[in-house]
N, C-alpha and C positions, 0 to 999 in steps of 0.2 A: 797676114798669118805667117809668112816666112820670117818676118821680123821678131814675132813672138817666139817662134821655135827656135831661131838662132840665139836669142837671149836665154832661153831655158838651157840650151846645150852649153853655153858659156857658164851659166850658174852652176850646172852639174859638173863641169870640168873646166876650171879656170886655165888649164894647161892645154886645152884643145887647140889645134891648128886648123884653121879654116883656109881652103884654097878654092878656086874656081876653075872648073875644068869643063870640057866639052863645049867651048864657045862656038856656036855655028848659026848661020842666018836663021834657021828655024826657031831659035830661042832669043832672037834680036841680039845675038852676040853677047848676052848677058852671062851665059854659061850655067853650070850646075855647081852649087856650093857643096864641097866635100870636107866633112870634119874627121880629122884623125888624132889619134894619140897611140904612138907605136905603129899602129895600122889603121886602116880606114874604119871608123865608127859608123858613119852613116852619110848619105847623100840627101839633098833636098831638091826635089824637082817641083816646079810650079805649073799648074794646069789651069785652065779656065775656072774650073770649079772646086780645085783643091790643091793643097800642098802635100806632096807624097815624101814622107821621111823613110828612106830604106835603109834598114840595118844590115851591113855586110855579112855579119855572122848571126843574124836574127834567129835562125832556126836552132842555134845553140843557146839561146838565152831563155831563161825562165821568164814567163809573162803572166804572173799571178793576178794581175789586174785586167787582163785581157785587152790590152792596148793594141796589139797588132790586129789589123782589120784588112789587109791587103797582101798579096803575094804569099798566101798561107800554104801553098802546096808545094813550094820549092824545097830542095834539100838544104839550101844554105841561107838565103836571104829571107827577111820578113819586113813588112812595111806597115806604116801607119798613114792613113790618108787623113788630113785635117781639113775641115771645111770652116769657112769664115764664122758661122755661127756656133761652132763646137766650143764647149767649155773645155779647158785643159786642166787635167788632174796633174797638177804640178808635182806633187810628191811621188806619184807613180812613174810619171815620165823621167824625173831625175834619177830615180832608182834604176830604171831600164838603162839609161845612158850610162850611169856609173858601172852597172854590170857589164855593159858592152866595153868600157875601158878596162875593167878588171880582166875580162876575157882576153883582150888584146895584150895586156902586160903580164899575163900569167906564166909565160914561158920564157 
């Protein structure tokens, strides 16, 4: 699932920069992928049952398709939990990623 999400992010923004941060024994030293364009767009954390894609400024993004399904109460972040069996609405997710890039590059 993480590979599918990674490909979608790159499709949405070919200029995105991916780095791996937070390498530690609890995540087998694999770390957490962080995607940026001007600033952090989102991070991708893998869990036993899901991949969590957290948008750094998600609370400031319009979400007309209702993609955000996690971290909904915070003032800044919003997240999407992906499960292996989930269908991915590619068009809506690309629009959300592009909106996050636009927010990062607006000023």
